[in-house]
VOFIZA-177022 format. One record per residue (C-alpha): residue number from 1; residue in one letter; chain; y, x, z. Coordinates in nm, 2 decimals. Layout:
// VOFIZA-177022
<n = NUM	res = A	chain = A	py = Y	px = X	pz = Z>
...
//
This chain:
// VOFIZA-177022
<n = 1	res = M	chain = A	py = 7.52	px = 11.34	pz = 9.04>
<n = 2	res = S	chain = A	py = 7.71	px = 11.11	pz = 8.73>
<n = 3	res = Q	chain = A	py = 7.99	px = 11.36	pz = 8.51>
<n = 4	res = K	chain = A	py = 8.28	px = 11.18	pz = 8.58>
<n = 5	res = Q	chain = A	py = 8.16	px = 11.23	pz = 8.96>
<n = 6	res = S	chain = A	py = 8.19	px = 11.56	pz = 8.95>
<n = 7	res = N	chain = A	py = 8.51	px = 11.54	pz = 8.71>
<n = 8	res = P	chain = A	py = 8.83	px = 11.69	pz = 8.98>
<n = 9	res = L	chain = A	py = 9.05	px = 11.49	pz = 8.74>
<n = 10	res = D	chain = A	py = 8.83	px = 11.22	pz = 8.72>
<n = 11	res = R	chain = A	py = 8.85	px = 11.15	pz = 9.11>
<n = 12	res = F	chain = A	py = 9.18	px = 11.23	pz = 9.11>
<n = 13	res = R	chain = A	py = 9.29	px = 10.92	pz = 8.88>
<n = 14	res = E	chain = A	py = 9.15	px = 10.75	pz = 9.17>
<n = 15	res = T	chain = A	py = 9.36	px = 10.82	pz = 9.46>
<n = 16	res = L	chain = A	py = 9.62	px = 10.62	pz = 9.53>
<n = 17	res = D	chain = A	py = 9.83	px = 10.91	pz = 9.54>
<n = 18	res = Y	chain = A	py = 9.78	px = 10.90	pz = 9.10>
<n = 19	res = E	chain = A	py = 9.88	px = 10.52	pz = 9.10>
<n = 20	res = L	chain = A	py = 10.18	px = 10.49	pz = 9.26>
<n = 21	res = A	chain = A	py = 10.31	px = 10.86	pz = 9.02>
<n = 22	res = N	chain = A	py = 10.20	px = 10.68	pz = 8.78>
<n = 23	res = V	chain = A	py = 10.38	px = 10.36	pz = 8.84>
<n = 24	res = E	chain = A	py = 10.72	px = 10.54	pz = 8.97>
<n = 25	res = M	chain = A	py = 10.71	px = 10.76	pz = 8.63>
<n = 26	res = D	chain = A	py = 10.66	px = 10.44	pz = 8.41>
<n = 27	res = F	chain = A	py = 11.00	px = 10.29	pz = 8.62>
<n = 28	res = T	chain = A	py = 11.18	px = 10.65	pz = 8.63>
<n = 29	res = D	chain = A	py = 11.09	px = 10.63	pz = 8.18>
<n = 30	res = S	chain = A	py = 11.25	px = 10.29	pz = 8.16>
<n = 31	res = L	chain = A	py = 11.58	px = 10.38	pz = 8.43>
<n = 32	res = E	chain = A	py = 11.56	px = 10.68	pz = 8.11>
<n = 33	res = S	chain = A	py = 11.60	px = 10.50	pz = 7.88>
<n = 34	res = L	chain = A	py = 11.83	px = 10.23	pz = 8.02>
<n = 35	res = M	chain = A	py = 12.01	px = 10.46	pz = 8.11>
<n = 36	res = Q	chain = A	py = 12.05	px = 10.59	pz = 7.74>
<n = 37	res = R	chain = A	py = 12.06	px = 10.26	pz = 7.60>
<n = 38	res = R	chain = A	py = 12.42	px = 10.14	pz = 7.81>
<n = 39	res = G	chain = A	py = 12.58	px = 10.48	pz = 7.73>
<n = 40	res = V	chain = A	py = 12.54	px = 10.59	pz = 8.15>
<n = 41	res = N	chain = A	py = 12.54	px = 10.92	pz = 8.26>
<n = 42	res = K	chain = A	py = 12.40	px = 10.99	pz = 8.69>
<n = 43	res = S	chain = A	py = 12.77	px = 11.04	pz = 8.73>
<n = 44	res = E	chain = A	py = 12.85	px = 10.67	pz = 8.63>
<n = 45	res = L	chain = A	py = 12.53	px = 10.56	pz = 8.77>
<n = 46	res = A	chain = A	py = 12.59	px = 10.74	pz = 9.14>
<n = 47	res = R	chain = A	py = 12.93	px = 10.60	pz = 9.15>
<n = 48	res = R	chain = A	py = 12.84	px = 10.25	pz = 9.02>
<n = 49	res = I	chain = A	py = 12.52	px = 10.21	pz = 9.36>
<n = 50	res = G	chain = A	py = 12.71	px = 10.42	pz = 9.61>
<n = 51	res = T	chain = A	py = 12.50	px = 10.73	pz = 9.64>
<n = 52	res = S	chain = A	py = 12.55	px = 11.06	pz = 9.47>
<n = 53	res = P	chain = A	py = 12.44	px = 11.19	pz = 9.14>
<n = 54	res = S	chain = A	py = 12.17	px = 11.45	pz = 9.29>
<n = 55	res = Y	chain = A	py = 12.02	px = 11.14	pz = 9.50>
<n = 56	res = I	chain = A	py = 12.00	px = 11.02	pz = 9.04>
<n = 57	res = T	chain = A	py = 11.86	px = 11.31	pz = 8.93>
<n = 58	res = K	chain = A	py = 11.62	px = 11.30	pz = 9.20>
<n = 59	res = I	chain = A	py = 11.55	px = 11.05	pz = 9.19>
<n = 60	res = L	chain = A	py = 11.50	px = 11.13	pz = 8.79>
<n = 61	res = R	chain = A	py = 11.24	px = 11.39	pz = 8.80>
<n = 62	res = G	chain = A	py = 11.04	px = 11.21	pz = 9.07>
<n = 63	res = S	chain = A	py = 11.11	px = 11.47	pz = 9.36>
<n = 64	res = T	chain = A	py = 11.17	px = 11.21	pz = 9.64>
<n = 65	res = T	chain = A	py = 11.06	px = 10.88	pz = 9.72>
<n = 66	res = F	chain = A	py = 11.24	px = 10.53	pz = 9.68>
<n = 67	res = T	chain = A	py = 11.21	px = 10.19	pz = 9.76>
<n = 68	res = M	chain = A	py = 11.25	px = 9.82	pz = 9.58>
<n = 69	res = E	chain = A	py = 11.60	px = 9.78	pz = 9.69>
<n = 70	res = M	chain = A	py = 11.69	px = 10.16	pz = 9.55>
<n = 71	res = M	chain = A	py = 11.45	px = 9.99	pz = 9.27>
<n = 72	res = V	chain = A	py = 11.67	px = 9.68	pz = 9.19>
<n = 73	res = K	chain = A	py = 12.02	px = 9.86	pz = 9.27>
<n = 74	res = L	chain = A	py = 11.98	px = 10.05	pz = 8.96>
<n = 75	res = V	chain = A	py = 11.83	px = 9.85	pz = 8.72>
<n = 76	res = R	chain = A	py = 12.11	px = 9.61	pz = 8.81>
<n = 77	res = A	chain = A	py = 12.39	px = 9.90	pz = 8.78>
<n = 78	res = L	chain = A	py = 12.27	px = 9.89	pz = 8.42>
<n = 79	res = D	chain = A	py = 12.28	px = 9.52	pz = 8.38>
<n = 80	res = G	chain = A	py = 11.92	px = 9.52	pz = 8.35>
<n = 81	res = E	chain = A	py = 11.60	px = 9.33	pz = 8.51>
<n = 82	res = I	chain = A	py = 11.26	px = 9.44	pz = 8.70>
<n = 83	res = H	chain = A	py = 10.96	px = 9.29	pz = 8.64>
<n = 84	res = V	chain = A	py = 10.68	px = 9.36	pz = 8.85>
<n = 85	res = R	chain = A	py = 10.38	px = 9.27	pz = 8.86>
<n = 86	res = A	chain = A	py = 10.02	px = 9.25	pz = 8.92>
<n = 87	res = H	chain = A	py = 9.69	px = 9.25	pz = 8.65>
<n = 88	res = A	chain = A	py = 9.29	px = 9.27	pz = 8.61>
<n = 89	res = K	chain = A	py = 9.22	px = 9.64	pz = 8.50>
<n = 90	res = E	chain = A	py = 8.99	px = 9.45	pz = 8.25>
<n = 91	res = D	chain = A	py = 9.35	px = 9.27	pz = 8.15>
<n = 92	res = N	chain = A	py = 9.49	px = 9.66	pz = 8.01>
<n = 93	res = A	chain = A	py = 9.82	px = 9.54	pz = 8.09>
<n = 94	res = R	chain = A	py = 9.99	px = 9.87	pz = 8.04>
//
């Protein structure tokens, strides 16, 4: 058995859960940056999309799931753009 196969962390990095967590973190990090750039706090963002500040907090902490629709609403409320792309792993576009 190779060392990579025996390392639990390496095995986890190959899972769907790991990949989903990375996508979510990329989004929430960029959302927080956009909020800072626009000078918008959680309460104001919540007001703009008609939800509670606690829900915004849960999104930013990664403690709730959210849809693509919610992602678009959040970004539009901050006068931003959202881009979702797929690429070959070997392109390393991250």
